[in-house]
C-alpha positions, 0 to 999 in steps of 0.5 A: 648782318646790319646791312642785310637785316633792317626789318621785322614783323612781330604779331601781338594783340589787344582787346576790344570789349571781351574780344581780341584782335591781332596787332602787327608790330613792324620794326625798321632800323636804319643808320641815322641819328639815334631816335626811337619812334612809335607810330600807329595811334599809341597811347601814353603807356605805349609811348613810354615803352621806349624807356622800358624796352631800352632799359630791359634789353640793356639790363638783360645783357643784350646789345641795344642797336645804336640806330634810328628805330621806327615802330609801326603798330598796325592797323594804324587807325585803331588806338593801341593802349596798355603796356603789353606791347613792351615784349613784342617791341623788344623782340622786334628790335632784336629780330630786325638787328639780327640777334633773334632768328626771323623764323622764330617770329612766325605763327607766334603772338608775343604779349608782356610788360617789361620791367626795367630789369627785364622781368616780365609782368602779367597782362590783362586779356590773356584768355581772349587773346588766346582764343583769338590766336586759336581762331586765327590759326596762330600756333604759339602764344608767348606770355609772362609766366603769371598770365600763362595759366588762363591762356593755357585752357584754350586748346589748339594753341601752344602757350609758353610762359617766361619770368624774364626777357633773358630766358625768352631770348635764350628760348628764341635763339635755341639755347633754352628748351621749354615745353608748352604749359597745359591745364586739365580743365576736367581737374578744374571743374572737379572742385566746383560748388565747394562753397564755405556757406550753406543754407543748412546754417540758416535758422528758420526763414523757410518761406524765404529759402523756398523763394530763393530756391524758386529764384535759383531754379528759374534764374529769377531776380529777387528782392527781400524786404525785412527789418535789420537782423532778419538774415537778408544778407546771410541768405543772399550770400548763400544763393550761389551755393544752390545754383547749378554748376557753370558749364565750360562755355559759361566759365570761359565767358566769365573768365574773359570778363575778369581777364580783360579787366585785370581782376582775375586772381593770379595763377587762376586758369578759369573761374569755375564757381558762379560769381557773387558781387556785392558792391557798396551803395556808394558805387557810381553808375560807371562802376555798376554797369561799366564805362570810363574813358576807356570802357571797362566792364562793371559790376553787372558784368562781373556778376555774369552767370552769377549773382549781383547782390545789392544790400540796402537797395534804396540807399543806392543813388537813383541814377545807379538803380535806374541804369540797371533796367537795360541789363536786367531786360537785355542781359547785356550792357552797351557802352557808347563813346564818340569813337567806339561802342562796346557791348559787355555781357551781363546775364546775372541774377539780381538779389536785392535787400531792403528795409520796409521803411527808413527805421526798418521796423514797419513790419516788425511786430515786436518793435515800434516803427517811428516813420510816418506814412509819408516817410515810408512812401518816400522811402519805397518810391526810391525803387521805381515801378519799372525797375520793380516790374523787372524783379520777379520775386518780392519776398518779406523776410520777418524777424527770426523768432527766438524759438528758431534761433535756439533750435538745434535742428539743422536746416536743409543743406545747400546740396539737397536744394541744389539737386532740385534746382539742377533738375528744374534747370534740366527741364528748362534746357530741354524746353528751350533747346531750340532757342539760342538766347534763352537759358531759363524761364526768366529769359523768356519773352512775351511770345515764349510766355504765351506758348510755355505758360498756359494756365488751366481754368482755375489758374487763369481765374485766380490770376485774373482776380489777383490782377484786378485787385492788386492792379498789376502791370502787364510786365508783372503779369508775365513775371507771375507766369514765369515764376509759376512755370518755374514752380511747376518745373520744381514740382515735376509738373508739365501743366501749371495749376492754380497752386503754382499760380497762387504761390507765384502771386505771393511773391509779389509782396510790393504789389499788395495794398499794404505798401500802397496805403 
């Protein structure tokens, strides 16, 4: 047997951004001085697989070949990273030595990290690798048991999960029979939008709830300004509960991001609720938008198709705030390194909250503000004009009155608000059906704004007056038109009228003279 078989080829894979590509693991054995060499631009984690693979094979009760072993990972000009190549390397060695039938390697991708005792550990990127296998026409995917759920949602690929290497060996040699793992995506989506938080729990703040409804209906970014304890965080945490359900394609793309970053909860097949991310204000710019020596997604990407909530907005480092400008404008993040450029999706709703001044009580009628005008201006200037222009809605959140707090009246539920939001989104889907890059009103460019946001004479006159008195920028002009379009959609109106424009103008709080004195 040793004279006949010295070579094997095993398919594996790796991720690049949120996409995956095939890696071929070629194994050559020969009678020579004992050695174990891995070539093909392996990183340190791949080089260390020599020790893991050797121990795992021996501790699984199998014979490790006493030969010179050469592993080549193709394509050889692409750096291979991570520990998920342990399993295909181990399978390749035993196949080249004749202990695993070569025909068991055909049309099969192997991925997994090996413990020294042969246990299989979960890996990152199982979902994009399953999608890649399907697209390449590869029929079978073999993974650690803890990574199998996310991969099993992909139709057209048989997915098998194993706890340890001995079980996989018995499966490949025919002494263990298993069925592929399948997941019913219909059942997963049956539990959509079962949020624990509800707008009905919020006392008062009806104007802010309305602003959040408008933001949700059009996908608009929103900034809430108010004193401490006014309920800004409470309201923001309930924003996902009024957003439309994720579609399957949206859920798939969001799950890919969590999968490649290795933060998908164990046993989770698919993210079926819109993400809500709330990083602390000490977050770095790389953690916010993505980066690192090996680029990985950041918070803006983990909030993809969901909400990114930034509490105490001016307390974030200025460079962290400013790097938000590109993803807010383009809905993607591009991370460039000397040898690679990666693009991560980042189509999120920004919900930010801030105090009106350093002490927090500038607009609170019941508390005295201790800040000077210079301190207030310095505090407000931490948020640059170009970034503010990218936030469609600025809304003041006043302190809650005792009358509202003590009331037994329960506010409108998230479910009722969400129904109106869904109807407005359906109108937008019909409107933008011919535009592949536009999902809602907030995504419109200048050309689409001119086409879909035409005003009647009264609305045009009102907007002209507001632009002149408030000194609004051209970008703010477009933002008002977009928000007006959303308000009209919520009202079921095809034409934007003066009332819609008037409400949209009220959502430009930081453009008013109050904040410019």
